[in-house]
C-alpha positions in Angstrom: -64.2 20.3 30.1 -62.9 17.8 27.6 -59.1 18.5 28.1 -59.4 17.9 31.8 -60.0 14.2 31.3 -56.8 13.9 29.4 -54.9 15.8 32.2 -56.4 13.4 34.8 -55.1 10.4 32.8 -51.7 12.1 32.6 -51.8 12.7 36.4 -52.7 9.0 36.9 -49.9 7.9 34.6 -47.4 10.1 36.4 -48.6 8.7 39.8 -48.0 5.2 38.5 -44.5 6.3 37.4 -43.8 7.5 41.0 -44.8 4.1 42.3 -42.8 2.2 39.8 -39.7 4.3 40.4 -40.2 3.8 44.2 -40.1 0.1 43.7 -37.0 0.3 41.5 -35.2 2.7 43.8 -35.7 0.3 46.7 -33.8 -2.3 44.7 -31.4 0.1 43.1 -28.9 2.7 44.4 -31.5 5.5 44.1 -33.1 7.1 47.1 -36.2 8.7 48.6 -36.3 12.4 49.4 -38.5 14.5 51.6 -38.3 18.3 51.4 -39.8 21.6 52.2 -39.2 25.1 50.9 -40.9 28.2 49.5 -42.7 28.7 46.3 -42.9 32.2 44.9 -45.4 33.0 42.1 -43.8 35.5 39.7 -45.7 38.8 39.5 -47.8 38.1 42.6 -45.1 39.0 45.2 -46.2 36.2 47.6 -44.3 33.2 48.8 -45.7 30.1 50.5 -44.6 26.8 52.1 -44.1 24.0 49.6 -43.8 20.3 50.6 -42.4 17.7 48.3 -41.4 14.0 48.2 -39.4 12.3 45.4 -37.8 9.0 44.4 -34.4 9.0 42.7 -34.0 6.1 40.3 -30.4 5.8 38.9 -30.5 5.0 35.2 -26.7 5.2 34.8 -23.8 6.5 36.9 -24.6 10.2 36.0 -28.2 10.0 34.9 -31.3 9.6 37.1 -35.1 9.7 36.8 -36.7 11.5 39.7 -40.6 11.3 39.9 -42.1 13.5 42.6 -45.2 14.8 44.3 -45.7 18.2 45.9 -48.2 20.6 47.5 -48.6 24.2 48.5 -51.6 26.5 49.4 -52.0 30.0 48.0 -54.7 32.4 49.1 -56.7 33.8 46.2 -59.0 36.1 48.2 -59.7 36.6 51.9 -62.2 33.6 51.8 -60.8 31.5 48.9 -57.7 29.4 48.8 -56.0 27.4 46.0 -54.4 24.1 47.0 -51.8 23.3 44.3 -50.8 19.6 43.9 -48.2 18.5 41.5 -47.1 15.1 40.2 -44.3 14.8 37.7 -40.8 13.9 37.1 -37.4 15.1 36.1 -34.4 13.7 34.2 -31.3 14.6 36.1 -27.6 14.8 35.2 -25.6 14.1 38.3 -22.0 15.1 38.8 -20.9 12.9 41.8 -18.0 13.5 44.1 -16.9 12.1 47.4 -19.1 14.2 49.8 -21.0 16.4 47.3 -23.2 15.6 44.3 -24.3 18.4 42.0 -27.3 17.9 39.8 -29.3 19.7 37.1 -32.3 18.6 35.1 -35.5 19.2 33.2 -38.9 17.8 33.7 -42.7 18.0 33.3 -45.7 17.3 35.3 -49.4 17.7 36.0 -50.5 20.6 38.3 -53.9 20.3 39.9 -55.3 23.5 41.3 -58.3 23.1 43.7 -60.0 26.3 44.6 -62.1 26.1 47.8 -63.9 28.5 50.1 -67.1 30.6 50.0 -69.2 27.4 50.0 -67.8 25.7 46.9 -64.9 24.3 45.1 -63.4 23.9 41.6 -60.6 21.8 40.3 -58.4 22.2 37.2 -55.4 20.2 36.0 -52.7 21.8 33.8 -49.5 20.7 32.2 -46.2 22.3 33.4 -42.5 22.0 32.7 -39.5 23.0 34.7 -35.7 23.3 35.0 -33.9 22.7 38.3 -30.4 22.5 39.8 -29.1 21.6 43.3 -26.7 19.9 45.5 -26.7 16.7 47.7 -24.3 16.9 50.7 -23.6 13.4 51.9 -24.0 13.3 55.7 -23.5 9.5 55.8 -23.5 6.5 53.6 -27.3 6.4 53.4 -28.4 10.0 54.2 -27.8 13.3 52.3 -29.0 16.8 52.9 -30.1 18.4 49.7 -30.9 21.9 48.4 -32.4 22.9 45.1 -33.8 25.8 43.0 -36.4 25.3 40.4 -38.2 27.4 37.8 -41.6 26.2 36.6 -44.0 27.3 33.9 -47.6 26.0 34.2 -50.0 26.3 31.3 -53.6 27.5 32.0 -56.9 27.3 30.2 -56.3 30.8 28.9 -53.2 31.9 27.0 -51.6 33.0 30.3 -48.9 30.9 32.0 -48.1 30.8 35.7 -44.4 31.2 36.4 -43.0 29.9 39.7 -39.7 29.8 41.6 -39.2 27.1 44.1 -36.4 27.1 46.7 -36.3 24.0 48.8 -34.2 21.5 50.8 -34.5 18.3 52.8 -33.2 14.9 53.4 -32.5 12.1 50.9 -32.3 8.5 52.1 -30.2 6.3 49.8 -30.6 2.5 49.6 -26.9 1.7 49.0 
């Protein structure tokens, strides 16, 4: 499908953004986060484990760019699973305090769905967008515990859209 090549180029560009932000975060006061949580697909009634990693690159005192990657697996039928990979980024507004930082933001990304099972596989990549909010609890000068909630809408090849809630938390390692 012709549009899939464009989405692959977008996914590659977003991956390069993650690498560039990682290099910048190592030299800046940003940080690296690892998290886990649940993803709930609206209207399906199922929740699954979601794993994520992100880099936080501070653009100003209250503004950050946060590229990320993530993965979860969702059963489609008894013999077919969908592995969902995402790569994207968010622009965050951060309200810093002594021990707690609140953040909220908007972002977009590429969502690759790989169906596998029953002797075959199929891959599709779609564009999605999201809004999120969360909190960083500073455990030490270089480590924070974070928690966040996120709502995503992912386009599909049909007119339908997949709507997801993600609730997750983890550790953020800061370089300052």
